[in-house]
Structures are given as C-alpha cells and as structure tokens.
N, C-alpha and C positions, 0 to 999 in steps of 0.2 A: 479680528485683528488683535483683540486683547488676549486671546488664547495663545496665539503665536508668541507675543511678547512675554507672557507668563512662562510658557514652555522654554523659551530662550534664556529668560532670567534664571530659572531653576536649573537649566543645563549649566550655565556659567558658574552658578553657585557650587554645583557639584564639581566642576573642574578646578575652580579656585581653591575649594576647601580640601581637595585631595592633596595631603601632604606626603611627602617622601620619607620613609623610615629606613634607616640602615640599621641592621642587626649584626651583632658581634657573635661569631661562633663561640659556643660554650662547650668545652670538653669536660664531661663529668666522669670520664673513665679514669682508671688508676695509672694509665700510660699516657704518653704524648699522643696527640691526635694521629700522627703518622704511623705509630706503632699499632694503635687501636684499629686503623684501617688495614693495616698489614694482616693482623690477626683475623680480622673479619673476612678478608679475601681468602686467607688460608683455609678458614673453616668452611667456606663454600666448596672446597674439595673434599670434605669429609666423607661424603658418599663414595666417590671413586677410590679413595685411600682405603676405606673400610672394606669395600669390595675386594681390592687388591690383597688385603691381609688375609681375608677369608680364603681367597683362591690359593695364595702361597702356602698356607698352613692346612688346607683341607685334608691332605693325606698324612699329615704328621700327627701320629697318635700320641706323641709325647708333649704336644703343645697344649698349654692351659686354654681354657674357654675364656672369651672375653678379652682377647688380646687388643691392644690400643696402640695408637702412635702419638708421638710428642709434637703436637701442633706448635708449641712454643719453640721448638728446635727445628722448625721447618722454614725453608727459604723460598722466596719467589724469585726465580731466575729470569723469567720473561713473562710479560703479560700483555695481552692484546685487547684493545677496546673496539668493539664492533659498533658500527653505525655512528661514529663521531662521539662528541662529548655527551654524557649522560646515557650513553648506550651500554649494552651488556658486555661483560668482560668475558673473554674466552680463556678458560683454564683447563689444563690437563695435567695428569701425573706423568712426569717424564722419567724419573728414576727414583729409587729408593735404596736405603742401606740397611741391612739387617744388623741389629745390635747383638741379638742373641739368637742362636739356632737350638731348637729342641730336639733334633734327631740324633 
C-alpha cells in the first residue's frame, strides 16, 4: 500500500510541477518573417528552375556558363499545402520570363 501511495504522490508532484511556458517567435533574419518565409519557399524551387535554365540554353552556344535566376525577383502566385497544417507544400515552376537572350 505504501508503494502505491508513494507512486501516486510522485505522479501528482510531476503533474503539479509541470509549468506551461509560452515562447515568442524571434526573427533573426534581415527581413520581416513573412518575407523570410517567402524566400525560403522560393528557394525550394531552385532545383526545377536550374533544370529549366539548363534545358532552355543547352543549345545556345552564345550563352555563358553558370547562368542563374533572380530568386529575389520571383513571385509565388499559388501554393498548396498537402496533408493539412504542417504538411508538405506543393510547388512547381509555372512560367518564366527571359531577361536576356544570347542567340
């Protein structure tokens, strides 16, 4: 009986001493949090965009090597979150605009 009382008291002590802590989000980026998240999502598209650039200019002999794209000048037009809150985001390259042609 003493063991049951001791276990019960230890359990109550753990439940009572469990305090709730609320944390404030700290943004240590150079931009507002919304902008930071936008750029993070845009950069997740880096691989398909780089692939598209390679495909577009693969036969252009005048195009310099190492062509890149301006992620800072990219817009998210539509985003879909799969599997509810906390799920994966579905993103795809819909369109692009050439700024310079090398042909």
